[in-house]
Structures are given as C-alpha cells and as structure tokens.
A tleap script that builds the chain and sets N, CA, C and O, in Angstrom:
source leaprc.protein.ff14SB
mol = sequence {
  NMET THR ALA ALA LEU ILE PRO ALA GLY LEU
  LEU PHE PRO GLU SER LEU LEU HIE SER GLN
  TRP PHE ALA VAL LEU ALA THR PHE VAL ALA
  ILE ASN THR VAL MET TYR ALA ALA LEU ALA
  LEU ALA LYS ILE LEU PRO LYS LEU HIE PRO
  THR GLU TRP ILE ARG THR ARG ASN GLU ARG
  SER GLU THR ARG SER ILE HIE PRO ASP ALA
  ALA CASP
}
set mol.1.N position { 46.871 94.640 16.022 }
set mol.1.CA position { 46.660 93.369 15.385 }
set mol.1.C position { 45.455 93.465 14.450 }
set mol.1.O position { 44.449 94.112 14.742 }
set mol.2.N position { 45.608 92.805 13.338 }
set mol.2.CA position { 44.498 92.756 12.394 }
set mol.2.C position { 43.961 91.332 12.349 }
set mol.2.O position { 44.713 90.360 12.417 }
set mol.3.N position { 42.686 91.239 12.235 }
set mol.3.CA position { 42.033 89.923 12.180 }
set mol.3.C position { 42.036 89.443 10.733 }
set mol.3.O position { 41.683 90.187 9.817 }
set mol.4.N position { 42.434 88.207 10.545 }
set mol.4.CA position { 42.428 87.616 9.208 }
set mol.4.C position { 41.093 86.914 8.987 }
set mol.4.O position { 40.578 86.231 9.873 }
set mol.5.N position { 40.554 87.092 7.807 }
set mol.5.CA position { 39.297 86.421 7.476 }
set mol.5.C position { 39.585 85.012 6.988 }
set mol.5.O position { 40.266 84.812 5.983 }
set mol.6.N position { 39.066 84.062 7.700 }
set mol.6.CA position { 39.249 82.655 7.341 }
set mol.6.C position { 37.881 82.110 6.953 }
set mol.6.O position { 36.957 82.119 7.766 }
set mol.7.N position { 37.745 81.640 5.728 }
set mol.7.CA position { 36.436 81.106 5.335 }
set mol.7.C position { 36.091 79.850 6.136 }
set mol.7.O position { 36.921 78.954 6.290 }
set mol.8.N position { 34.875 79.796 6.636 }
set mol.8.CA position { 34.447 78.675 7.463 }
set mol.8.C position { 33.885 77.541 6.626 }
set mol.8.O position { 33.668 76.450 7.154 }
set mol.9.N position { 33.647 77.753 5.371 }
set mol.9.CA position { 33.080 76.714 4.532 }
set mol.9.C position { 32.627 77.300 3.214 }
set mol.9.O position { 32.839 78.481 2.939 }
set mol.10.N position { 32.008 76.479 2.412 }
set mol.10.CA position { 31.507 76.930 1.129 }
set mol.10.C position { 30.015 77.178 1.224 }
set mol.10.O position { 29.290 76.443 1.894 }
set mol.11.N position { 29.577 78.197 0.562 }
set mol.11.CA position { 28.156 78.498 0.504 }
set mol.11.C position { 27.733 78.382 -0.948 }
set mol.11.O position { 28.100 79.218 -1.773 }
set mol.12.N position { 26.962 77.350 -1.266 }
set mol.12.CA position { 26.534 77.112 -2.639 }
set mol.12.C position { 25.275 77.921 -2.934 }
set mol.12.O position { 24.469 78.184 -2.041 }
set mol.13.N position { 25.120 78.302 -4.167 }
set mol.13.CA position { 23.858 78.974 -4.525 }
set mol.13.C position { 22.685 77.986 -4.463 }
set mol.13.O position { 22.865 76.778 -4.609 }
set mol.14.N position { 21.512 78.515 -4.248 }
set mol.14.CA position { 20.340 77.653 -4.089 }
set mol.14.C position { 20.029 76.867 -5.353 }
set mol.14.O position { 19.512 75.753 -5.270 }
set mol.15.N position { 20.328 77.412 -6.503 }
set mol.15.CA position { 20.057 76.707 -7.753 }
set mol.15.C position { 20.891 75.428 -7.860 }
set mol.15.O position { 20.445 74.440 -8.444 }
set mol.16.N position { 22.085 75.446 -7.303 }
set mol.16.CA position { 22.934 74.258 -7.316 }
set mol.16.C position { 22.360 73.170 -6.414 }
set mol.16.O position { 22.446 71.985 -6.735 }
set mol.17.N position { 21.780 73.570 -5.295 }
set mol.17.CA position { 21.229 72.606 -4.351 }
set mol.17.C position { 19.971 71.930 -4.876 }
set mol.17.O position { 19.603 70.857 -4.398 }
set mol.18.N position { 19.308 72.539 -5.852 }
set mol.18.CA position { 18.093 71.960 -6.425 }
set mol.18.C position { 18.350 71.291 -7.769 }
set mol.18.O position { 17.402 70.943 -8.474 }
set mol.19.N position { 19.607 71.107 -8.132 }
set mol.19.CA position { 19.910 70.489 -9.418 }
set mol.19.C position { 19.805 68.965 -9.318 }
set mol.19.O position { 19.837 68.397 -8.227 }
set mol.20.N position { 19.681 68.319 -10.478 }
set mol.20.CA position { 19.489 66.869 -10.538 }
set mol.20.C position { 20.722 66.116 -10.047 }
set mol.20.O position { 20.588 65.145 -9.303 }
set mol.21.N position { 21.914 66.543 -10.445 }
set mol.21.CA position { 23.112 65.795 -10.057 }
set mol.21.C position { 23.378 65.910 -8.562 }
set mol.21.O position { 23.943 64.994 -7.965 }
set mol.22.N position { 22.982 67.015 -7.950 }
set mol.22.CA position { 23.167 67.167 -6.511 }
set mol.22.C position { 22.227 66.221 -5.763 }
set mol.22.O position { 22.598 65.676 -4.723 }
set mol.23.N position { 21.015 66.023 -6.282 }
set mol.23.CA position { 20.076 65.082 -5.669 }
set mol.23.C position { 20.598 63.658 -5.784 }
set mol.23.O position { 20.459 62.872 -4.846 }
set mol.24.N position { 21.201 63.311 -6.931 }
set mol.24.CA position { 21.781 61.976 -7.104 }
set mol.24.C position { 22.943 61.779 -6.135 }
set mol.24.O position { 23.066 60.722 -5.517 }
set mol.25.N position { 23.783 62.784 -6.005 }
set mol.25.CA position { 24.917 62.702 -5.077 }
set mol.25.C position { 24.427 62.568 -3.629 }
set mol.25.O position { 24.977 61.775 -2.865 }
set mol.26.N position { 23.413 63.322 -3.252 }
set mol.26.CA position { 22.876 63.247 -1.890 }
set mol.26.C position { 22.257 61.870 -1.622 }
set mol.26.O position { 22.375 61.339 -0.517 }
set mol.27.N position { 21.599 61.296 -2.631 }
set mol.27.CA position { 21.020 59.957 -2.477 }
set mol.27.C position { 22.112 58.915 -2.303 }
set mol.27.O position { 21.994 58.026 -1.460 }
set mol.28.N position { 23.177 59.017 -3.095 }
set mol.28.CA position { 24.303 58.084 -2.970 }
set mol.28.C position { 24.940 58.174 -1.589 }
set mol.28.O position { 25.253 57.148 -0.985 }
set mol.29.N position { 25.132 59.364 -1.094 }
set mol.29.CA position { 25.740 59.549 0.230 }
set mol.29.C position { 24.830 58.983 1.317 }
set mol.29.O position { 25.311 58.386 2.280 }
set mol.30.N position { 23.513 59.169 1.166 }
set mol.30.CA position { 22.575 58.648 2.164 }
set mol.30.C position { 22.593 57.119 2.183 }
set mol.30.O position { 22.630 56.515 3.255 }
set mol.31.N position { 22.566 56.490 1.003 }
set mol.31.CA position { 22.600 55.026 0.939 }
set mol.31.C position { 23.927 54.499 1.472 }
set mol.31.O position { 23.955 53.497 2.187 }
set mol.32.N position { 25.009 55.158 1.136 }
set mol.32.CA position { 26.327 54.753 1.607 }
set mol.32.C position { 26.406 54.841 3.134 }
set mol.32.O position { 26.991 53.966 3.775 }
set mol.33.N position { 25.832 55.871 3.708 }
set mol.33.CA position { 25.847 56.040 5.160 }
set mol.33.C position { 25.038 54.939 5.846 }
set mol.33.O position { 25.468 54.389 6.860 }
set mol.34.N position { 23.874 54.622 5.296 }
set mol.34.CA position { 23.041 53.568 5.892 }
set mol.34.C position { 23.742 52.220 5.795 }
set mol.34.O position { 23.722 51.445 6.752 }
set mol.35.N position { 24.359 51.929 4.657 }
set mol.35.CA position { 25.069 50.653 4.501 }
set mol.35.C position { 26.269 50.567 5.454 }
set mol.35.O position { 26.513 49.513 6.040 }
set mol.36.N position { 27.001 51.643 5.611 }
set mol.36.CA position { 28.145 51.654 6.524 }
set mol.36.C position { 27.682 51.419 7.960 }
set mol.36.O position { 28.317 50.673 8.705 }
set mol.37.N position { 26.575 52.056 8.350 }
set mol.37.CA position { 26.051 51.870 9.708 }
set mol.37.C position { 25.573 50.429 9.913 }
set mol.37.O position { 25.783 49.855 10.982 }
set mol.38.N position { 24.934 49.844 8.897 }
set mol.38.CA position { 24.463 48.460 9.013 }
set mol.38.C position { 25.635 47.489 9.122 }
set mol.38.O position { 25.582 46.543 9.909 }
set mol.39.N position { 26.680 47.709 8.349 }
set mol.39.CA position { 27.851 46.825 8.428 }
set mol.39.C position { 28.569 46.975 9.769 }
set mol.39.O position { 29.045 45.988 10.329 }
set mol.40.N position { 28.649 48.190 10.283 }
set mol.40.CA position { 29.276 48.402 11.588 }
set mol.40.C position { 28.470 47.728 12.684 }
set mol.40.O position { 29.043 47.142 13.603 }
set mol.41.N position { 27.146 47.804 12.598 }
set mol.41.CA position { 26.297 47.153 13.588 }
set mol.41.C position { 26.409 45.636 13.493 }
set mol.41.O position { 26.438 44.951 14.515 }
set mol.42.N position { 26.469 45.113 12.283 }
set mol.42.CA position { 26.613 43.664 12.098 }
set mol.42.C position { 27.948 43.170 12.635 }
set mol.42.O position { 28.050 42.033 13.095 }
set mol.43.N position { 28.959 44.007 12.580 }
set mol.43.CA position { 30.279 43.617 13.083 }
set mol.43.C position { 30.292 43.587 14.613 }
set mol.43.O position { 31.039 42.811 15.209 }
set mol.44.N position { 29.478 44.417 15.244 }
set mol.44.CA position { 29.439 44.487 16.709 }
set mol.44.C position { 28.653 43.314 17.296 }
set mol.44.O position { 29.052 42.746 18.313 }
set mol.45.N position { 27.535 42.950 16.657 }
set mol.45.CA position { 26.660 41.907 17.197 }
set mol.45.C position { 27.322 40.535 17.107 }
set mol.45.O position { 28.163 40.316 16.236 }
set mol.46.N position { 26.957 39.613 17.991 }
set mol.46.CA position { 27.531 38.265 17.926 }
set mol.46.C position { 27.037 37.524 16.687 }
set mol.46.O position { 25.961 37.810 16.161 }
set mol.47.N position { 27.845 36.567 16.231 }
set mol.47.CA position { 27.479 35.805 15.046 }
set mol.47.C position { 26.341 34.848 15.369 }
set mol.47.O position { 26.284 34.269 16.454 }
set mol.48.N position { 25.450 34.695 14.421 }
set mol.48.CA position { 24.341 33.756 14.558 }
set mol.48.C position { 24.652 32.513 13.738 }
set mol.48.O position { 25.119 32.604 12.602 }
set mol.49.N position { 24.390 31.360 14.322 }
set mol.49.CA position { 24.608 30.089 13.634 }
set mol.49.C position { 23.274 29.358 13.549 }
set mol.49.O position { 22.932 28.596 14.454 }
set mol.50.N position { 22.511 29.578 12.473 }
set mol.50.CA position { 21.188 28.937 12.373 }
set mol.50.C position { 21.257 27.414 12.334 }
set mol.50.O position { 20.277 26.750 12.671 }
set mol.51.N position { 22.377 26.854 11.935 }
set mol.51.CA position { 22.480 25.394 11.886 }
set mol.51.C position { 22.433 24.784 13.283 }
set mol.51.O position { 22.108 23.605 13.423 }
set mol.52.N position { 22.744 25.543 14.298 }
set mol.52.CA position { 22.669 25.034 15.667 }
set mol.52.C position { 21.233 24.965 16.159 }
set mol.52.O position { 20.957 24.247 17.120 }
set mol.53.N position { 20.309 25.685 15.534 }
set mol.53.CA position { 18.924 25.690 15.966 }
set mol.53.C position { 18.151 24.506 15.398 }
set mol.53.O position { 17.124 24.108 15.949 }
set mol.54.N position { 18.635 23.951 14.313 }
set mol.54.CA position { 17.914 22.891 13.609 }
set mol.54.C position { 18.651 21.571 13.811 }
set mol.54.O position { 19.860 21.483 13.595 }
set mol.55.N position { 17.906 20.546 14.227 }
set mol.55.CA position { 18.501 19.236 14.435 }
set mol.55.C position { 18.579 18.520 13.089 }
set mol.55.O position { 17.591 18.445 12.358 }
set mol.56.N position { 19.741 18.005 12.774 }
set mol.56.CA position { 19.917 17.300 11.510 }
set mol.56.C position { 19.635 15.810 11.694 }
set mol.56.O position { 19.469 15.339 12.819 }
set mol.57.N position { 19.583 15.089 10.611 }
set mol.57.CA position { 19.318 13.647 10.680 }
set mol.57.C position { 20.455 12.912 11.383 }
set mol.57.O position { 20.213 11.894 12.031 }
set mol.58.N position { 21.660 13.390 11.274 }
set mol.58.CA position { 22.823 12.689 11.823 }
set mol.58.C position { 23.015 12.936 13.324 }
set mol.58.O position { 23.874 12.308 13.943 }
set mol.59.N position { 22.245 13.819 13.899 }
set mol.59.CA position { 22.446 14.189 15.286 }
set mol.59.C position { 21.504 13.401 16.188 }
set mol.59.O position { 20.310 13.304 15.904 }
set mol.60.N position { 22.024 12.847 17.255 }
set mol.60.CA position { 21.214 12.046 18.171 }
set mol.60.C position { 20.380 12.960 19.073 }
set mol.60.O position { 20.794 14.066 19.421 }
set mol.61.N position { 19.206 12.471 19.436 }
set mol.61.CA position { 18.350 13.242 20.337 }
set mol.61.C position { 18.780 13.049 21.792 }
set mol.61.O position { 18.495 13.901 22.634 }
set mol.62.N position { 19.464 11.937 22.101 }
set mol.62.CA position { 19.947 11.667 23.453 }
set mol.62.C position { 21.438 11.370 23.392 }
set mol.62.O position { 21.962 10.903 22.381 }
set mol.63.N position { 22.092 11.650 24.491 }
set mol.63.CA position { 23.514 11.326 24.559 }
set mol.63.C position { 23.685 9.828 24.825 }
set mol.63.O position { 22.896 9.227 25.554 }
set mol.64.N position { 24.704 9.242 24.239 }
set mol.64.CA position { 24.997 7.825 24.476 }
set mol.64.C position { 26.357 7.689 25.141 }
set mol.64.O position { 27.042 6.678 24.986 }
set mol.65.N position { 26.730 8.699 25.867 }
set mol.65.CA position { 28.015 8.721 26.534 }
set mol.65.C position { 27.997 7.820 27.768 }
set mol.65.O position { 26.940 7.510 28.318 }
set mol.66.N position { 29.181 7.413 28.183 }
set mol.66.CA position { 29.254 6.664 29.448 }
set mol.66.C position { 29.088 7.600 30.632 }
set mol.66.O position { 28.929 7.153 31.768 }
set mol.67.N position { 29.126 8.906 30.366 }
set mol.67.CA position { 28.895 9.931 31.389 }
set mol.67.C position { 27.620 10.671 30.983 }
set mol.67.O position { 27.708 11.730 30.362 }
set mol.68.N position { 26.448 10.150 31.313 }
set mol.68.CA position { 25.196 10.738 30.814 }
set mol.68.C position { 24.899 12.147 31.343 }
set mol.68.O position { 24.100 12.872 30.750 }
set mol.69.N position { 25.524 12.533 32.436 }
set mol.69.CA position { 25.277 13.858 32.987 }
set mol.69.C position { 26.183 14.934 32.380 }
set mol.69.O position { 26.099 16.103 32.754 }
set mol.70.N position { 27.034 14.540 31.459 }
set mol.70.CA position { 27.946 15.495 30.839 }
set mol.70.C position { 27.162 16.475 29.961 }
set mol.70.O position { 26.128 16.139 29.382 }
set mol.71.N position { 27.687 17.680 29.887 }
set mol.71.CA position { 27.050 18.704 29.048 }
set mol.71.C position { 27.236 18.363 27.585 }
set mol.71.O position { 28.242 17.770 27.195 }
set mol.72.N position { 26.256 18.742 26.780 }
set mol.72.CA position { 26.332 18.443 25.344 }
set mol.72.C position { 27.358 19.313 24.659 }
set mol.72.O position { 27.556 19.199 23.450 }
savepdb mol mol.pdb
quit
C-alpha cells in the first residue's frame, strides 16, 4: 500500500499575512464574530421591558378592585 499525500490546509507566505488587505479582512472577521456572539447572547437572555419599571401617569398606585388581595 502506498500512502497518499493529502494537504491539510494552505500555508500562506509571511508577506501575505502582513499585507494591508489581509489586516482589513482579519478586522472584518473579528468584528463579525463579536457581533454574532452578541446577537446570540441577546437571543438567549430574557427580554427586558423597561416600561414595566416606570410608573406612568395613567397607572394607579393602589388597586381599586373589589378583591383587594388579588395579585396585580
């Protein structure tokens, strides 16, 4: 049996890795990765409703129900 050589990947020359367009591409990929991770994390966390934290003018401070012990 003979072993077949299968390339495991590409090996770029060092001059290519220090070029301007490669730095721009690496920056774009880094920003894209951070944004994707932030959106995935935001999708996992529960939704926040800031309007529930602030009492509006139309909302009563006390219940006027005939069942005063009822939950709000």
